[in-house]
Structure formats: C-alpha cells, structure tokens
C-alpha positions as CSV (number, residue, x, y, z in Angstrom):
1,X,225.4,-61.9,128.2
2,X,228.8,-61.2,129.6
3,X,229.6,-59.8,132.9
4,X,232.8,-57.8,133.5
5,X,234.2,-56.9,136.5
6,X,236.8,-54.0,137.2
7,X,236.1,-53.2,140.9
8,X,239.8,-52.6,142.7
9,X,241.1,-56.0,143.2
10,X,238.9,-57.5,141.1
11,X,236.4,-58.4,144.2
12,X,232.8,-57.5,142.2
13,X,230.4,-60.2,142.1
14,X,227.9,-58.8,139.8
15,X,225.0,-61.2,140.8
16,X,222.2,-59.3,139.6
17,X,222.4,-60.0,136.1
18,X,222.2,-63.9,136.5
19,X,219.2,-65.2,135.3
20,X,217.2,-67.7,137.4
21,X,215.7,-66.4,141.2
22,X,214.4,-70.2,141.8
23,X,214.3,-70.4,145.7
24,X,216.7,-73.6,147.0
25,X,217.1,-75.0,150.4
26,X,220.2,-74.9,152.4
27,X,221.6,-77.2,154.4
28,X,222.9,-76.0,158.0
29,X,225.6,-79.0,158.2
30,X,226.4,-78.0,162.0
31,X,222.8,-78.9,163.2
32,X,222.2,-81.8,160.4
33,X,218.9,-79.5,159.9
34,X,217.5,-78.6,156.3
35,X,217.0,-74.7,156.5
36,X,214.7,-73.1,154.1
37,X,216.8,-69.5,154.1
38,X,214.9,-68.4,151.4
39,X,217.8,-68.3,149.6
40,X,217.9,-66.7,145.9
41,X,219.9,-69.2,143.4
42,X,221.2,-67.9,140.8
43,X,223.2,-70.3,139.5
44,X,222.2,-70.0,135.5
45,X,224.1,-66.9,134.3
46,X,222.9,-66.0,131.1
47,X,226.0,-66.4,128.8
48,X,224.2,-66.4,125.2
49,X,223.7,-70.1,125.1
50,X,220.7,-71.7,124.9
51,X,221.5,-74.3,127.7
52,X,219.8,-74.5,131.1
53,X,220.6,-76.1,134.2
54,X,218.8,-79.4,133.5
55,X,221.0,-79.5,130.5
56,X,223.3,-82.3,129.7
57,X,225.9,-80.0,128.6
58,X,226.4,-78.2,131.1
59,X,228.1,-78.6,134.8
60,X,227.3,-78.1,138.3
61,X,229.6,-77.2,141.2
62,X,228.7,-78.3,145.0
63,X,230.4,-78.3,148.3
64,X,230.1,-76.9,151.6
65,X,230.9,-73.7,153.0
66,X,232.2,-73.1,156.9
67,X,234.6,-70.6,158.3
68,X,237.8,-70.5,159.8
69,X,238.1,-66.7,160.5
70,X,236.1,-64.7,162.9
71,X,233.2,-63.0,161.9
72,X,233.4,-59.1,163.0
73,X,230.5,-57.7,161.5
74,X,227.8,-60.2,163.6
75,X,228.3,-63.1,161.5
76,X,224.7,-63.3,160.2
77,X,224.1,-62.0,156.5
78,X,223.6,-63.1,152.6
79,X,226.4,-65.3,151.5
80,X,227.5,-64.8,148.1
81,X,229.3,-67.6,146.0
82,X,230.6,-67.1,142.5
83,X,232.4,-69.0,139.8
84,X,234.7,-66.8,137.7
85,X,236.5,-67.5,134.9
86,X,239.3,-65.1,135.7
87,X,241.0,-64.8,138.8
88,X,239.0,-61.8,140.8
89,X,242.5,-60.7,142.1
90,X,243.8,-60.0,138.7
91,X,240.7,-58.1,137.3
92,X,237.7,-60.4,137.5
93,X,236.2,-61.4,134.0
94,X,233.3,-62.8,133.4
95,X,230.9,-64.8,136.4
96,X,230.2,-68.4,134.8
97,X,227.4,-68.9,137.9
98,X,226.4,-67.6,141.3
99,X,224.1,-68.2,144.1
100,X,223.1,-66.2,147.3
101,X,222.2,-67.9,150.8
102,X,220.1,-65.5,152.4
103,X,220.8,-65.0,155.9
104,X,223.6,-67.4,156.6
105,X,224.4,-67.5,160.1
106,X,227.8,-68.1,161.0
107,X,228.1,-67.1,164.6
108,X,228.8,-70.6,165.4
109,X,232.4,-71.5,164.8
110,X,231.0,-74.9,163.4
111,X,228.2,-73.5,160.9
112,X,228.5,-74.5,157.7
113,X,225.9,-74.2,154.6
114,X,225.9,-76.6,151.4
115,X,225.7,-74.7,148.1
116,X,225.2,-75.6,144.4
117,X,225.4,-73.9,141.1
118,X,224.2,-75.6,138.1
119,X,224.5,-74.1,134.4
120,X,228.1,-73.8,134.4
121,X,229.4,-74.1,131.0
122,X,232.6,-76.4,130.7
123,X,235.9,-74.9,129.4
124,X,239.4,-76.3,129.4
125,X,240.9,-73.3,132.2
126,X,241.0,-72.9,135.4
127,X,238.2,-71.2,137.1
128,X,237.9,-69.2,140.6
129,X,235.3,-70.2,142.9
130,X,234.8,-67.5,146.2
131,X,232.5,-66.6,148.4
132,X,231.7,-63.6,150.9
133,X,229.7,-63.1,153.8
134,X,228.1,-59.5,153.6
135,X,227.4,-59.6,157.6
136,X,227.2,-55.5,157.5
137,X,224.2,-55.9,155.3
138,X,225.6,-52.9,153.0
139,X,226.4,-55.1,149.8
140,X,225.0,-52.8,146.5
141,X,222.3,-54.8,144.7
142,X,223.8,-54.1,141.4
143,X,227.8,-54.7,142.3
144,X,228.0,-56.8,145.4
145,X,231.3,-57.3,146.8
146,X,232.9,-57.9,149.9
147,X,234.0,-54.3,152.0
148,X,235.6,-54.1,155.5
149,X,235.3,-56.8,158.0
150,X,233.2,-59.3,155.2
151,X,234.6,-62.6,155.3
152,X,236.1,-64.1,152.0
153,X,236.9,-67.8,150.9
154,X,240.5,-67.5,150.0
155,X,243.1,-70.1,149.8
156,X,246.5,-68.3,150.9
157,X,246.7,-65.1,148.7
158,X,244.6,-66.6,145.9
159,X,240.7,-67.5,145.4
160,X,240.0,-71.2,145.3
161,X,240.3,-72.7,141.7
162,X,239.1,-75.9,139.7
163,X,239.4,-77.1,136.0
164,X,235.5,-77.7,134.9
165,X,236.0,-79.5,131.6
166,X,233.1,-81.7,131.3
167,X,229.4,-81.7,131.6
168,X,229.2,-83.5,134.8
169,X,229.1,-82.7,138.9
170,X,232.0,-81.1,140.5
171,X,232.7,-80.7,144.4
172,X,234.3,-77.8,145.9
173,X,234.3,-77.1,149.7
174,X,235.2,-73.2,150.4
175,X,236.1,-71.7,153.9
176,X,235.6,-68.1,154.8
177,X,239.0,-67.5,156.4
178,X,239.8,-63.8,155.8
179,X,238.6,-60.9,156.8
180,X,238.4,-58.1,154.3
181,X,240.8,-55.1,155.8
182,X,239.5,-52.5,153.9
C-alpha cells in the first residue's frame, strides 16, 4: 500500500492506514519510570512487502523526544511520530513507519518520551522523521497533522533526517522545537 501526502506544507501524517495496532510502553525519562500509556504502535506500515518488524530485512528507528518550545494548548495529547521518504515541507511522500504515543504529557520542561518504529524498509536516500504533539485533541483520525499551536519537531527550517540504508537499529532523538503558527 502506498500512502500519499498532499496537505499544505506536506504536513500530513496519514497514520490510520498503518497496519499494526499492538500496544507498546513509553518511558517518561524525566521521572525514569515506565509509563504504560496505551500507545498505539503503528510502525509496521503496509508497504506491499511481506517483511514484518521481526524480519532481518527491515530496520528500526528509536530515540527520545523532548521539547524546547512552550506548549500553547496545555501540553498533553497524542504524540505522532512518522518516518517519511520525502521532506514533508516539499510535498511529503510515503510513510515508511509511524507510532502514536497517547496522552503524552509535555507540561514539564524536562518531560521526554522514548519511541521505536520497526519494520522500516532500508533504502539509499535520506528519510525525514518528524513528530508533533496534538495537545488540542483535534487531529483528524484519517489524516492527522499539526495545526495552530501544536508542537512540531524541526531542525531550523527543515525536519530531522537520517539515511536508513541497512537492516539494523538506528537512533535519532527529536525535539519539539516549533509551535505551529497557523
């Protein structure tokens, strides 16, 4: 299955079509406690291959998400993390994997959550990884994406990127550093 993204600025995270719904546990590294948030793991996006997240032919991406921007909608909500094959700022592309961390609480400046996205097909091109906190609880379930006030992970004026070219584990920490102005 191919997922296409065409929302303005390419900020469309079509996670509803991701195939897995197995729960995972997030770690709130601010308190060093394991928090079962009932997250929805959606990292095994159906891309038409028969590989699964346990296969040696796929990669995984893990890291910690924190914030540097101040939340303007309360700071508690679903945290969406997605790996995309193209820069969302220039039109998006296909989702290669995603995860949703439900009820993430970023009210404390030191709050952070660990994430893992499995089942990513390795390639040769740079992929883009972004996260957003829907702390006003209005993301469209069929086309979730950030809107005014939601915190988004950015590096300057672009999204974080990484080359995932081997079937191995990769690490990439993200910071919710930008509050959507519109």
